[in-house]
C-alpha positions as CSV (number, residue, x, y, z in Angstrom):
1,X,-10.7,9.9,16.8
2,X,-9.7,6.2,17.4
3,X,-7.8,4.1,14.7
4,X,-9.1,1.3,14.9
5,X,-12.7,-0.2,16.1
6,X,-12.8,-4.1,17.4
7,X,-15.9,-4.6,15.9
8,X,-14.5,-3.5,12.3
9,X,-11.6,-5.6,13.2
10,X,-13.3,-8.7,14.0
11,X,-15.5,-8.4,10.7
12,X,-12.6,-8.5,8.8
13,X,-10.6,-11.0,10.3
14,X,-13.2,-13.4,10.0
15,X,-13.8,-12.3,6.7
16,X,-10.3,-12.9,5.6
17,X,-10.6,-16.3,7.4
18,X,-13.7,-17.0,5.3
19,X,-11.8,-16.1,1.9
20,X,-8.5,-19.0,2.9
21,X,-10.4,-21.3,4.6
22,X,-13.4,-21.4,2.0
23,X,-12.1,-19.5,-1.2
24,X,-8.3,-21.0,-1.0
25,X,-7.1,-17.6,-1.0
26,X,-3.3,-17.4,-0.7
27,X,-1.3,-15.3,1.9
28,X,-0.5,-12.8,-0.9
29,X,-4.4,-12.0,-2.0
30,X,-5.1,-11.7,1.8
31,X,-2.8,-9.3,2.5
32,X,-3.6,-7.3,-0.3
33,X,-7.5,-7.4,0.5
34,X,-6.8,-6.5,4.4
35,X,-4.3,-3.5,2.7
36,X,-7.4,-2.5,0.4
37,X,-10.0,-2.6,3.2
38,X,-7.6,-0.6,5.7
39,X,-7.0,1.9,3.0
40,X,-10.9,2.5,2.8
41,X,-11.1,2.4,6.6
42,X,-9.1,5.5,6.8
43,X,-10.6,7.0,3.9
44,X,-14.2,7.4,5.3
45,X,-12.8,8.2,9.2
46,X,-12.7,4.8,10.6
47,X,-16.6,4.4,10.7
48,X,-18.2,1.3,11.9
49,X,-19.3,-1.3,9.2
50,X,-23.0,-1.2,10.7
51,X,-23.4,2.8,10.2
52,X,-22.9,1.5,6.2
53,X,-24.1,4.2,3.5
54,X,-24.3,4.1,-0.2
55,X,-22.7,7.4,0.2
56,X,-19.2,5.7,1.1
57,X,-18.7,4.0,-2.5
58,X,-18.6,7.7,-3.9
59,X,-16.6,8.9,-1.4
60,X,-14.0,6.3,-1.5
61,X,-13.8,6.3,-5.2
62,X,-13.0,10.4,-4.8
63,X,-10.4,9.4,-2.5
64,X,-8.8,6.9,-4.9
65,X,-8.5,9.7,-7.7
66,X,-6.5,12.1,-5.1
67,X,-4.4,9.3,-3.7
68,X,-0.9,9.4,-4.8
69,X,1.6,5.9,-4.9
70,X,4.1,6.3,-1.7
71,X,6.9,5.1,-3.6
72,X,6.7,7.4,-7.0
73,X,4.6,9.9,-5.9
74,X,2.2,9.7,-9.1
75,X,-1.1,9.2,-9.1
76,X,-2.8,5.4,-8.0
77,X,-3.0,3.8,-11.7
78,X,-6.2,2.6,-13.0
79,X,-5.1,-1.2,-11.9
80,X,-4.6,0.0,-8.4
81,X,-7.8,1.4,-8.6
82,X,-9.8,-1.1,-9.7
83,X,-8.6,-4.0,-8.0
84,X,-9.2,-1.7,-4.1
85,X,-12.4,-0.9,-5.4
86,X,-13.3,-4.9,-6.1
87,X,-12.1,-6.0,-3.0
88,X,-14.1,-3.2,-0.7
89,X,-17.2,-4.2,-2.7
90,X,-16.6,-7.7,-2.2
91,X,-16.0,-7.7,1.5
92,X,-19.4,-5.6,1.7
93,X,-21.6,-8.1,-0.6
94,X,-19.9,-10.9,2.3
95,X,-20.7,-8.6,5.2
96,X,-24.3,-8.0,4.3
97,X,-25.2,-11.4,4.8
98,X,-23.7,-12.0,8.3
99,X,-25.7,-11.8,11.8
100,X,-26.1,-8.3,13.1
101,X,-25.8,-6.9,9.2
102,X,-28.2,-8.2,7.4
103,X,-30.7,-4.9,8.6
104,X,-28.0,-2.5,8.2
105,X,-26.7,-3.1,4.7
106,X,-29.0,-2.4,1.4
107,X,-27.1,-4.8,-1.3
108,X,-28.2,-2.5,-3.6
109,X,-26.2,0.2,-2.1
110,X,-22.9,-1.7,-3.1
111,X,-23.2,-1.2,-6.1
112,X,-21.9,2.1,-5.5
113,X,-17.9,1.0,-5.6
114,X,-18.5,-0.1,-9.1
115,X,-15.7,1.3,-11.0
116,X,-16.9,4.0,-14.0
117,X,-16.9,1.4,-17.7
118,X,-14.2,3.8,-19.1
119,X,-11.6,3.1,-16.4
120,X,-12.6,-0.7,-15.5
121,X,-12.1,-1.6,-19.2
122,X,-8.7,0.7,-19.3
123,X,-7.5,-1.3,-15.9
124,X,-8.1,-4.9,-17.3
125,X,-6.9,-3.9,-21.0
126,X,-4.3,-6.5,-22.5
127,X,-0.5,-4.3,-22.4
128,X,2.1,-5.7,-24.4
129,X,4.6,-7.6,-22.6
130,X,8.5,-6.7,-23.2
131,X,10.6,-9.7,-23.6
132,X,14.1,-10.6,-24.4
133,X,14.9,-12.7,-27.6
134,X,16.7,-16.5,-27.7
135,X,20.1,-14.4,-29.2
136,X,19.9,-11.7,-26.1
137,X,19.6,-14.1,-23.0
138,X,22.3,-16.5,-25.1
139,X,24.6,-13.2,-24.8
140,X,23.9,-12.5,-21.1
141,X,24.1,-15.9,-20.2
142,X,27.4,-16.0,-22.0
143,X,28.6,-12.9,-20.1
144,X,27.8,-13.7,-16.6
145,X,30.8,-14.2,-14.4
146,X,31.2,-17.2,-12.6
147,X,34.6,-16.7,-11.0
148,X,33.0,-17.6,-7.1
149,X,30.0,-19.7,-5.7
150,X,27.8,-17.4,-5.5
151,X,28.0,-16.2,-9.3
152,X,28.0,-19.8,-10.1
153,X,24.3,-20.3,-8.9
154,X,23.3,-17.3,-10.2
155,X,24.2,-18.4,-13.6
156,X,22.8,-21.6,-13.2
157,X,19.8,-19.9,-12.3
158,X,19.8,-18.0,-15.5
159,X,20.1,-21.9,-17.0
160,X,17.1,-23.2,-15.6
161,X,15.2,-20.3,-15.9
162,X,15.7,-20.6,-20.0
163,X,15.4,-24.4,-20.0
164,X,11.9,-24.6,-17.7
165,X,10.3,-21.0,-18.0
166,X,9.3,-21.9,-14.0
167,X,8.2,-18.8,-12.4
168,X,10.3,-17.0,-10.0
169,X,8.7,-18.2,-6.7
170,X,8.9,-21.7,-7.7
171,X,13.0,-21.7,-8.8
172,X,13.8,-20.1,-5.2
173,X,12.1,-22.5,-3.5
174,X,13.2,-26.1,-5.5
175,X,15.2,-28.7,-3.9
176,X,17.6,-31.3,-5.0
177,X,14.9,-33.7,-5.5
178,X,12.8,-31.8,-7.3
179,X,15.6,-32.0,-10.4
180,X,16.6,-34.8,-12.5
181,X,19.4,-33.9,-14.7
182,X,19.4,-37.7,-16.6
183,X,15.4,-37.2,-17.7
184,X,16.3,-33.5,-18.1
185,X,13.1,-32.0,-15.9
186,X,11.6,-30.4,-12.9
187,X,8.9,-31.6,-11.0
188,X,7.0,-28.7,-9.7
189,X,5.6,-30.5,-6.4
190,X,3.0,-27.8,-5.4
191,X,3.0,-29.4,-1.9
192,X,6.8,-28.3,-2.0
193,X,7.2,-25.9,-4.4
194,X,5.7,-22.2,-4.5
195,X,3.9,-22.7,-7.4
196,X,0.8,-20.9,-9.0
197,X,-2.3,-22.2,-7.0
198,X,-0.2,-24.7,-5.3
199,X,-0.3,-26.7,-9.0
200,X,1.7,-29.9,-9.2
201,X,3.1,-30.6,-12.8
202,X,6.4,-31.6,-14.1
203,X,8.3,-29.6,-17.1
204,X,11.1,-31.3,-19.2
205,X,13.4,-29.1,-20.2
206,X,12.8,-26.9,-23.6
207,X,15.4,-27.4,-26.8
208,X,16.9,-24.4,-26.2
209,X,21.0,-24.1,-26.9
210,X,22.8,-26.9,-25.0
211,X,24.7,-24.9,-22.9
212,X,22.3,-23.8,-20.8
213,X,21.7,-27.3,-19.6
214,X,25.5,-28.7,-19.8
215,X,25.8,-25.8,-17.0
216,X,23.0,-27.0,-15.0
217,X,23.9,-30.3,-14.6
218,X,27.5,-28.9,-13.6
219,X,25.9,-26.7,-11.2
220,X,24.1,-29.9,-9.6
221,X,27.1,-32.3,-9.6
222,X,29.0,-29.5,-7.8
223,X,26.4,-29.1,-5.1
224,X,26.0,-33.1,-4.8
225,X,29.6,-34.4,-5.0
226,X,31.7,-31.1,-3.7
227,X,29.2,-29.5,-1.4
228,X,27.6,-32.7,-0.3
229,X,24.2,-31.4,-0.6
230,X,21.4,-33.9,-0.4
231,X,17.7,-34.6,-1.9
232,X,16.2,-32.0,0.8
233,X,18.7,-29.8,0.4
234,X,18.3,-26.3,-2.0
235,X,19.1,-26.0,-5.6
236,X,19.3,-22.5,-5.2
237,X,20.9,-22.3,-1.4
238,X,20.8,-19.1,0.2
239,X,24.4,-17.2,1.1
240,X,25.7,-17.4,4.4
241,X,27.0,-13.9,5.7
242,X,29.9,-13.9,8.3
243,X,32.9,-11.7,9.4
244,X,36.1,-11.8,7.9
245,X,38.8,-10.0,8.6
246,X,36.3,-7.2,11.0
247,X,34.0,-7.1,7.5
248,X,30.8,-8.9,6.6
249,X,31.1,-11.4,3.5
250,X,29.7,-14.4,2.2
251,X,31.4,-17.3,3.9
252,X,29.2,-20.1,2.3
253,X,25.9,-21.6,1.4
254,X,22.9,-22.5,3.8
255,X,20.8,-25.5,3.0
256,X,17.4,-23.8,2.9
257,X,15.9,-22.2,0.2
258,X,14.9,-18.5,-0.3
259,X,11.3,-18.0,1.6
260,X,11.1,-15.6,-1.5
261,X,11.3,-14.3,-5.8
262,X,13.4,-11.5,-5.4
263,X,16.5,-13.1,-5.2
264,X,15.8,-14.6,-8.7
265,X,14.6,-11.2,-10.2
266,X,17.8,-9.4,-9.1
267,X,19.8,-12.3,-10.6
268,X,17.9,-12.1,-14.1
269,X,17.6,-8.4,-13.7
270,X,21.6,-7.9,-13.1
271,X,22.3,-10.2,-16.0
272,X,20.8,-8.7,-18.3
273,X,22.4,-5.3,-17.0
274,X,26.2,-6.5,-17.4
275,X,25.5,-7.3,-21.0
276,X,24.1,-3.9,-21.5
277,X,20.6,-5.0,-22.5
278,X,17.3,-4.3,-20.8
279,X,16.5,-5.5,-17.2
280,X,14.2,-8.3,-18.1
281,X,12.1,-10.1,-15.4
282,X,12.0,-13.5,-14.8
283,X,8.7,-14.0,-15.7
284,X,9.1,-12.2,-18.8
285,X,11.2,-16.1,-20.1
286,X,7.6,-17.0,-20.5
287,X,6.9,-15.2,-23.5
288,X,10.6,-15.6,-24.9
289,X,9.7,-19.3,-24.8
290,X,6.2,-19.3,-25.7
291,X,7.3,-17.6,-28.7
292,X,10.1,-19.9,-29.6
293,X,7.2,-22.6,-29.2
294,X,5.2,-20.8,-31.7
295,X,8.1,-21.2,-34.3
296,X,8.8,-25.3,-33.4
297,X,5.5,-26.6,-33.1
298,X,4.1,-28.1,-36.2
299,X,1.2,-29.9,-34.8
300,X,-1.6,-29.3,-32.6
301,X,-0.5,-31.7,-30.0
302,X,2.9,-30.6,-30.4
303,X,1.6,-26.8,-29.1
304,X,-0.5,-28.5,-26.3
305,X,2.6,-30.2,-24.9
306,X,5.0,-26.8,-25.2
307,X,1.9,-25.3,-23.3
308,X,1.6,-28.1,-20.7
309,X,5.0,-27.8,-20.5
310,X,4.9,-24.2,-19.2
311,X,2.1,-25.3,-16.4
312,X,-1.0,-24.3,-18.7
313,X,-4.1,-27.0,-18.6
314,X,-5.5,-25.2,-21.7
315,X,-3.2,-23.9,-24.9
316,X,-5.7,-21.2,-24.4
317,X,-3.8,-19.9,-21.9
318,X,-0.7,-19.6,-23.8
319,X,-1.7,-18.3,-26.7
320,X,-4.0,-15.5,-24.8
321,X,-1.1,-14.6,-22.1
322,X,2.0,-14.9,-23.9
323,X,1.3,-15.0,-28.0
324,X,-1.7,-12.1,-27.8
325,X,-1.9,-10.8,-31.8
326,X,-1.7,-7.4,-32.9
327,X,-4.2,-5.6,-35.1
328,X,-1.9,-4.9,-37.6
329,X,-0.2,-8.7,-37.5
330,X,-3.9,-10.0,-37.5
331,X,-4.5,-8.0,-40.8
332,X,-1.3,-9.0,-42.5
333,X,-2.0,-13.0,-41.6
334,X,-5.3,-12.5,-42.9
335,X,-3.9,-10.6,-46.0
336,X,-1.7,-13.1,-46.7
337,X,-3.8,-16.1,-46.9
338,X,-6.0,-14.1,-49.4
339,X,-2.5,-13.7,-51.6
340,X,-2.1,-17.8,-51.3
341,X,-5.7,-18.3,-52.4
342,X,-5.2,-15.9,-55.7
343,X,-1.7,-18.1,-56.5
């Protein structure tokens, strides 16, 4: 059996090109879609897309139910299954209007790729996000070592994360020119910084413990005055690995930023691990800061400014994504309002 069909490959390539140029999808999304389409092809036995049949949707759902995560060996999550079904369905909807396929694919038959309502709801249900308290962040930061250049860099990463709540990919790609230690801000330029959806915005340092800002300022001065880093050099540079005494070791810093965000995740998780705490992720800091803002902000204007500082155009985004109200908390709030009215 052929592992690839040239006609299928052309169709997928044109679809991914259309997603990138017409819909503006990023490379990460394109990779996920390509992986879903390949998984579908393999599940169906590498059949020509022109031989489309409505039974394909049902067969693919059976395949997903039986599939296992390659790393854990567990069944695929409902979220993964739902995403793959949506990717494949969207592809065939696009393909149905392409020359050579219009008479081959019945658009109504594509609906067989729909997930069942129960699993679809479960896949998109909001789940509680575990996040560190300000006290836990302070504790992990204070216990972080700073004996080597690498440790000082890592501690500065933690500090800026607390000050801004910037996403890991953005932090990893920051350059010296993007931070202003005098004004207390970073400029997340979507043309140079890997922000979400290439958005450009400015973030002023949140009013957290002054030790975070002081440490970051010392780090920036060290890079500028001691390492002679310029505006286009990385704020959190990659390590240079060399050989000394027959062993591999860190010999200094490169001037380029990291290409990915895994380093940021490792730094943060290791800091909490060293402090004997749960290994929180960089993204969880955004909820920490959102909840902190809920305590600090006394006016609607202040809440809006806090939300914009996290990179959100709408206050609703901050509230819905990072400040959900549980059923129990909702009942407690409403009941207390009733008690105040009675008094």
